[in-house]
C-alpha positions in Angstrom: -157.6 -25.7 -190.7 -157.9 -22.0 -190.0 -156.6 -20.9 -186.6 -153.5 -19.6 -185.3 -151.9 -20.8 -182.4 -150.4 -18.1 -179.8 -148.5 -19.0 -176.7 -149.2 -17.2 -173.2 -147.9 -17.5 -169.7 -150.1 -20.6 -167.6 -151.4 -18.0 -165.1 -154.9 -19.7 -165.2 -155.8 -22.5 -163.0 -156.7 -25.0 -165.3 -155.8 -28.5 -165.7 -156.4 -31.3 -168.1 -155.7 -33.7 -165.6 -158.5 -33.4 -163.4 -159.6 -37.3 -163.2 -155.9 -38.1 -161.9 -157.2 -36.2 -158.4 -159.3 -39.1 -158.2 -156.5 -41.7 -158.2 -155.4 -39.5 -155.2 -158.4 -39.5 -153.5 -158.4 -42.9 -153.3 -155.1 -43.3 -152.4 -155.5 -41.3 -149.4 -158.7 -42.4 -148.8 -157.8 -46.0 -148.6 -155.0 -44.9 -145.7 -152.3 -45.6 -148.3 -150.8 -42.5 -147.7 -150.1 -42.8 -144.0 -149.2 -47.0 -145.1 -146.3 -45.0 -147.0 -145.3 -42.8 -144.4 -145.2 -46.1 -141.7 -143.6 -49.0 -144.1 -141.3 -47.2 -146.5 -138.4 -44.9 -144.4 -135.8 -43.1 -147.0 -135.3 -39.8 -146.0 -132.6 -38.9 -143.2 -134.2 -35.0 -143.3 -137.1 -33.7 -142.8 -136.8 -30.9 -145.7 -137.8 -32.1 -149.6 -140.7 -34.3 -150.5 -142.0 -36.9 -148.3 -142.0 -40.5 -149.4 -146.1 -40.2 -150.0 -145.3 -37.3 -151.8 -143.0 -38.8 -154.2 -144.7 -42.4 -154.6 -148.2 -39.9 -154.9 -146.6 -37.9 -158.1 -144.9 -41.3 -159.7 -148.4 -43.1 -159.1 -150.0 -40.0 -161.3 -147.3 -39.6 -163.6 -148.0 -43.5 -164.5 -151.8 -43.2 -164.3 -151.6 -40.0 -167.0 -149.8 -42.2 -169.3 -146.0 -41.3 -168.8 -143.3 -43.3 -169.4 -140.4 -42.2 -167.5 -139.5 -39.8 -164.6 -139.0 -36.8 -167.1 -142.2 -37.0 -168.5 -143.0 -35.5 -164.5 -142.5 -31.9 -166.5 -146.0 -32.2 -167.7 -147.9 -32.6 -164.5 -145.7 -29.8 -163.0 -146.7 -27.3 -165.7 -150.2 -28.1 -164.6 -151.1 -25.4 -162.4 -154.5 -26.5 -161.8 -153.7 -29.9 -161.0 -151.1 -28.6 -158.6 -154.2 -26.4 -156.9 -156.3 -29.3 -156.7 -153.5 -31.7 -155.1 -152.7 -28.8 -152.7 -149.0 -28.0 -153.7 -146.9 -25.6 -155.1 -144.4 -27.4 -156.7 -144.4 -31.4 -157.8 -141.0 -33.3 -157.2 -139.0 -32.8 -160.3 -137.5 -35.5 -162.5 -134.1 -35.5 -161.1 -135.6 -35.6 -157.2 -138.0 -38.8 -158.6 -134.7 -40.7 -160.3 -133.0 -40.1 -156.5 -135.8 -40.6 -154.4 -136.2 -44.4 -156.9 -132.0 -44.8 -156.6 -132.8 -45.2 -152.8 -134.2 -48.3 -153.3 -131.1 -49.7 -154.2 -128.8 -51.6 -152.1 -125.8 -52.4 -153.8 -124.8 -55.6 -151.0 -127.4 -57.6 -152.2 -126.4 -57.3 -155.8 -123.2 -57.7 -155.7 -123.8 -61.2 -154.0 -124.3 -62.6 -157.3 -122.5 -65.3 -158.6 -121.3 -64.4 -162.5 -123.7 -66.4 -164.6 -125.8 -68.0 -162.6 -129.6 -67.2 -161.6 -129.9 -65.4 -158.5 -132.4 -63.4 -156.9 -131.2 -60.2 -155.0 -132.7 -59.9 -151.2 -135.6 -57.5 -151.2 -134.4 -53.9 -149.4 -136.1 -52.6 -146.4 -137.5 -50.1 -148.4 -138.9 -52.4 -151.2 -140.4 -54.7 -148.3 -142.4 -51.0 -147.4 -143.7 -51.1 -150.9 -144.9 -54.7 -150.4 -146.8 -53.7 -147.3 -148.0 -50.9 -148.9 -149.6 -53.3 -151.6 -151.0 -55.3 -148.8 -152.8 -52.2 -147.1 -154.3 -51.8 -150.2 -155.9 -55.1 -150.8 -157.0 -55.0 -147.3 -158.9 -51.5 -148.2 -160.6 -52.9 -151.4 -161.7 -55.9 -149.5 -163.1 -53.6 -146.5 -164.9 -51.1 -148.6 -166.3 -53.4 -151.8 -168.4 -56.6 -151.8 -166.9 -59.4 -149.8 -164.8 -61.8 -151.9 -164.5 -65.5 -150.4 -163.5 -66.8 -153.4 -159.2 -66.7 -154.8 -158.4 -67.7 -157.9 -154.6 -67.2 -157.9 -153.1 -66.9 -161.4 -149.4 -67.5 -161.2 -147.2 -66.3 -164.8 -143.4 -64.6 -165.2 -144.0 -61.0 -167.4 -140.5 -60.5 -169.6 -139.7 -57.3 -169.8 -137.5 -56.5 -172.9 -134.3 -54.0 -172.3 -131.1 -53.5 -174.0 -129.7 -51.8 -170.7 -125.9 -53.2 -170.2 -126.8 -54.6 -166.6 -130.3 -56.7 -168.4 -129.2 -60.2 -168.0 -130.2 -63.0 -171.3 -133.7 -64.4 -171.2 -135.1 -67.7 -172.8 -136.9 -66.5 -174.9 -133.7 -64.5 -176.8 -132.5 -61.1 -175.6 -132.3 -59.5 -172.6 -134.4 -57.9 -170.0 -136.0 -58.4 -166.7 -138.6 -61.5 -165.7 -140.9 -60.5 -162.5 -142.8 -63.7 -161.0 -146.6 -62.7 -159.9 -149.8 -63.8 -158.7 -153.0 -62.3 -160.3 -156.2 -62.7 -157.9 -158.7 -63.0 -160.8 -161.7 -62.2 -159.1 -161.5 -58.3 -158.4 -158.6 -58.4 -160.7 -155.7 -57.2 -158.2 -151.7 -58.2 -157.9 -151.2 -59.5 -154.7 -147.7 -60.3 -154.9 -145.1 -59.5 -157.4 -141.1 -60.1 -157.3 -138.5 -58.5 -159.4 -136.0 -60.5 -161.0 -132.8 -60.2 -163.5 -133.9 -62.3 -167.1 -131.8 -65.6 -166.3 -133.8 -66.3 -163.2 -136.0 -69.1 -164.3 -140.1 -68.8 -163.7 -140.0 -72.2 -162.1 -137.9 -70.2 -158.9 -139.2 -69.5 -156.2 -143.0 -70.2 -157.6 -143.5 -72.2 -153.7 -142.6 -69.3 -151.7 -144.8 -66.5 -153.6 -147.3 -68.9 -153.3 -147.0 -69.3 -149.7 -146.8 -65.4 -148.9 -150.1 -64.9 -151.4 -152.4 -67.2 -149.5 -151.1 -66.2 -145.9 -151.4 -62.6 -147.3 -155.2 -63.4 -148.3 -156.1 -65.4 -145.1 -155.9 -62.6 -143.3 -157.9 -60.9 -145.2 -160.9 -63.0 -145.0 -160.2 -65.1 -147.8 -161.2 -68.8 -147.1 -161.1 -70.9 -150.5 -158.3 -70.7 -152.7 -157.7 -71.9 -156.3 -154.3 -71.8 -158.3 -153.5 -72.1 -162.0 -150.1 -72.0 -163.9 -148.1 -72.7 -166.6 -145.9 -75.7 -166.6 -143.5 -73.1 -164.2 -145.7 -74.3 -161.3 -145.1 -77.7 -162.5 -143.2 -78.8 -159.2 -143.8 -81.9 -156.9 -143.1 -79.5 -153.6 -145.5 -77.2 -155.1 -148.4 -79.5 -155.7 -147.7 -81.8 -152.7 -148.0 -78.3 -150.5 -151.4 -77.3 -152.5 -152.8 -80.8 -151.8 -151.9 -80.3 -148.3 -153.3 -77.0 -147.8 -156.8 -78.4 -149.8 -156.2 -75.9 -152.5 -157.7 -76.8 -156.3 -155.5 -76.4 -159.1 -154.8 -76.6 -162.6 -151.3 -76.4 -163.9 -149.9 -77.1 -167.1 -147.6 -80.5 -166.7 -144.3 -81.1 -168.7 -145.1 -83.7 -171.5 -142.7 -86.3 -170.3 -142.0 -88.8 -172.5 -143.9 -91.2 -170.7 -147.2 -89.1 -170.8 -146.6 -88.8 -174.0 -147.1 -92.2 -174.9 -150.1 -93.0 -173.0 -152.0 -89.9 -175.1 -150.4 -91.8 -178.1 -151.7 -94.8 -177.4 -155.2 -93.5 -176.2 -157.8 -94.9 -178.8 -159.4 -92.6 -181.3 -162.6 -92.9 -179.6 -161.2 -91.4 -175.9 -160.9 -88.2 -177.7 -163.6 -85.4 -177.6 -163.5 -82.2 -179.2 -162.6 -79.4 -176.8 -164.8 -76.4 -177.6 -163.9 -72.7 -177.0 -167.0 -72.4 -175.5 -170.3 -74.7 -174.6 -171.9 -73.3 -177.8 -169.6 -73.6 -180.3 -170.7 -76.1 -183.4 -167.7 -75.9 -185.4 -165.4 -78.8 -185.5 -162.3 -78.4 -183.3 -158.5 -79.4 -183.9 -158.2 -79.2 -180.6 -159.3 -82.7 -178.6 -158.7 -83.8 -175.0 -158.9 -87.2 -173.2 -158.0 -88.4 -169.9 -155.3 -90.8 -168.7 -154.2 -92.7 -165.8 -150.6 -91.5 -165.0 -148.5 -91.3 -161.9 -145.0 -89.7 -161.9 -142.1 -92.0 -160.5 -142.0 -88.8 -158.2 -145.1 -87.9 -156.9 -145.7 -88.7 -153.4 -149.6 -89.2 -151.8 -150.4 -90.5 -148.3 -152.4 -93.6 -148.5 -156.3 -92.1 -148.2 -154.8 -89.5 -150.8 -156.3 -89.7 -154.6 -153.4 -89.4 -157.0 -153.7 -86.5 -159.4 -155.8 -86.2 -162.5 -154.0 -86.2 -165.8 -155.9 -84.1 -169.0 -154.2 -84.7 -172.3 -154.9 -82.5 -174.8 -154.3 -83.1 -179.2 -154.0 -80.5 -181.5 -153.8 -81.3 -185.6 -151.8 -78.3 -186.6 -153.8 -76.4 -189.8 -150.7 -76.5 -191.9 -149.4 -80.0 -191.3 -147.1 -80.3 -194.4 -144.8 -77.6 -193.0 -144.1 -79.4 -189.8 -140.9 -81.6 -190.5 -141.1 -84.2 -188.1 -144.4 -85.6 -189.6 -146.2 -85.7 -186.4 -150.0 -85.9 -187.0 -150.5 -84.0 -183.6 -149.2 -81.6 -180.7 -149.7 -82.9 -177.1 -150.1 -81.0 -174.2 -151.0 -81.7 -170.6 -152.8 -80.1 -167.7 -152.5 -82.0 -163.9 -155.4 -81.1 -161.1 -156.4 -82.4 -158.0 -160.5 -81.4 -158.7 -162.2 -85.0 -159.6 -165.7 -83.7 -159.5 -166.1 -81.6 -162.3 -166.2 -82.4 -166.0 -162.8 -82.5 -168.1 -163.7 -80.4 -171.1 -164.9 -77.6 -168.3 -161.6 -78.0 -166.3 -159.8 -77.7 -169.2 -161.8 -74.4 -170.1 -161.5 -73.0 -167.0 -157.8 -73.6 -166.8 -157.3 -71.6 -170.0 -159.1 -68.8 -168.6 -156.0 -68.0 -167.0 -154.5 -66.6 -170.2 -157.7 -64.4 -170.6 -156.8 -63.0 -167.2 -153.2 -62.6 -166.0 -151.9 -62.2 -169.8 -153.7 -59.2 -170.6 -153.0 -57.8 -167.0 -149.6 -57.9 -167.8 -149.7 -56.0 -171.2 -151.5 -53.3 -169.3 -148.4 -53.3 -167.2 -146.2 -53.1 -169.8 -147.7 -51.3 -172.4 -150.2 -48.6 -170.6 -148.6 -47.8 -167.4 -145.1 -47.6 -167.9 -144.0 -50.7 -166.8 -141.9 -51.9 -170.2 -139.6 -48.8 -169.8 -137.5 -49.1 -166.5 -135.9 -45.7 -165.6 -131.7 -46.8 -165.1 -129.7 -49.6 -164.6 -130.0 -49.9 -160.7 -131.9 -52.9 -160.1 -133.5 -51.4 -157.2 -134.5 -48.1 -158.7 -136.0 -50.7 -161.3 -137.9 -52.8 -159.0 -139.3 -49.8 -157.2 -140.4 -48.0 -160.4 -142.0 -51.9 -161.0 -143.5 -51.8 -157.8 -145.1 -48.3 -157.8 -146.4 -49.5 -161.4 -148.1 -52.5 -159.9 -149.5 -50.4 -157.1 -151.2 -47.8 -159.5 -153.0 -50.4 -161.4 -154.2 -51.7 -158.3 -155.4 -48.3 -157.1 -157.0 -47.7 -160.5 -158.8 -51.4 -159.9 -159.8 -49.9 -156.5 -161.2 -46.6 -158.1 -163.2 -48.6 -160.3 -164.8 -50.9 -157.8 -165.3 -48.3 -155.0 -166.1 -45.3 -157.1 -167.2 -45.7 -160.8 -169.8 -46.9 -162.7 -170.6 -51.1 -162.8 -170.0 -50.9 -166.5 -167.0 -48.6 -166.1 -164.9 -51.7 -164.5 -163.8 -54.1 -167.6 -162.2 -50.4 -168.7 -158.6 -50.7 -169.4 -156.3 -47.5 -168.1 -155.8 -46.4 -171.9 -159.9 -45.4 -172.6 -159.9 -44.7 -168.5 -157.3 -42.0 -169.3 -159.4 -40.5 -172.5 -162.7 -40.4 -170.4 -161.8 -39.7 -167.5 -158.3 -39.1 -166.2 -157.7 -36.2 -169.0 -160.9 -34.7 -168.2 -160.6 -30.6 -168.3 -161.2 -28.1 -165.7 -161.0 -24.4 -164.4 -160.0 -23.8 -160.8 -161.6 -20.6 -159.1 -161.6 -19.3 -155.8 -164.7 -18.4 -154.3 -165.8 -17.1 -150.8 -162.2 -18.3 -149.8 -163.1 -21.8 -151.4 -161.9 -23.7 -154.2 -163.8 -25.1 -156.8 -163.0 -27.1 -160.2 -165.7 -25.9 -162.7 -166.3 -28.8 -165.4 -168.4 -28.6 -168.9 -172.1 -29.5 -168.0 -172.1 -31.5 -171.6 -168.9 -34.1 -171.0 -170.1 -37.5 -170.7 -168.1 -38.0 -167.7 -168.8 -34.7 -165.6 -171.6 -36.7 -163.5 -169.4 -39.9 -163.2 -166.4 -37.9 -162.0 -169.0 -36.0 -159.1 -170.5 -39.3 -158.3 -167.1 -40.6 -157.7 -166.0 -38.2 -155.5 -169.3 -38.7 -153.5 -168.2 -42.3 -153.3 -164.9 -41.8 -151.9 -165.7 -39.4 -149.6 -168.1 -41.9 -147.9 -165.5 -44.5 -147.9 -162.9 -42.4 -146.2 
């Protein structure tokens, strides 16, 4: 291409990240800056950047596509963004590292017992970040259409890491394994607990569910449903869900007794499990219902036992399976008796289409897959800020962006809006952002600012 490059001093107030300012406006309009000031207290002196300024910078960095704190140099070099933000400078990479390190509690980590699964207690600062997350959920619930139902998907995610401090994970290799709760209807994270890789996904499921349900009940949510993989198949969890009258569909362990019941079913009991109601092609997956009461289940006299739905799958390459079994079996346990079994299984499997893509966004589009350092607390803080950024992007879409923009993942939103180019000029002692009239996102940007002003 016939052009040459000239390198000049960046005196002009131009920005290639005009849309990032919308996230900061959302952060402030929802009262999250005040929540950080109230709940996250790390500074001992007044000088330097406040906790809110550091968290705003980290969220802007993650949203703009940065993978590590060193990438803040790009935002610091953006003169226009700094003017829009009202800052002469942004925190340096060294300042942000120091900020993250203050979340680390060495005493809590030192309580680990070697070669055992252990979840350190959250430091006061990490608890403060969780409180900011709750403030965000409350603000979104107030400003977006009221949601009376919460379908909670419980799942753990593996963050691969070769750090010396990372511990083995069950899939092989080393890393970390946070346990998380996803609110499927608005697409928001309710709770996340950062953990070492050797902590089983089944550890603490009941506690994190109780916290999530209590949080949403305070926001006015009255009806709940829970979906989980086999990590949630614990009878203390099932008993609590029954007592709370919460619907659930949880993958059950395929015990020898349960598998024997499935194998013994006659062929007439099996029905095809379609991916959708319109499927006409023959399915390799079938389902049936079995009567099964586990030995360690506990039910009251007037309480109906749980319902077990068994699936069997015929492998498409049967000769490759050495054991010669014609089918593989899976099971789902539920307390819903008034729904068609096929509908229930398809609803339970929707979890894979909600929480797992959301995990992919955290790890691969918002910097969650690259942890900043060896300190457990600093990594936990980085992960919580990634979660907060994901929720903030969802809040921006729900409150201020067009309805057809809501399914967009951060990668596309970044391309269309966050990396919008603009020029800052001062006229009549007022600051103006000049945007290209023919850019397809200019009108969206202007309307989003108007909606955020109404929401403040």
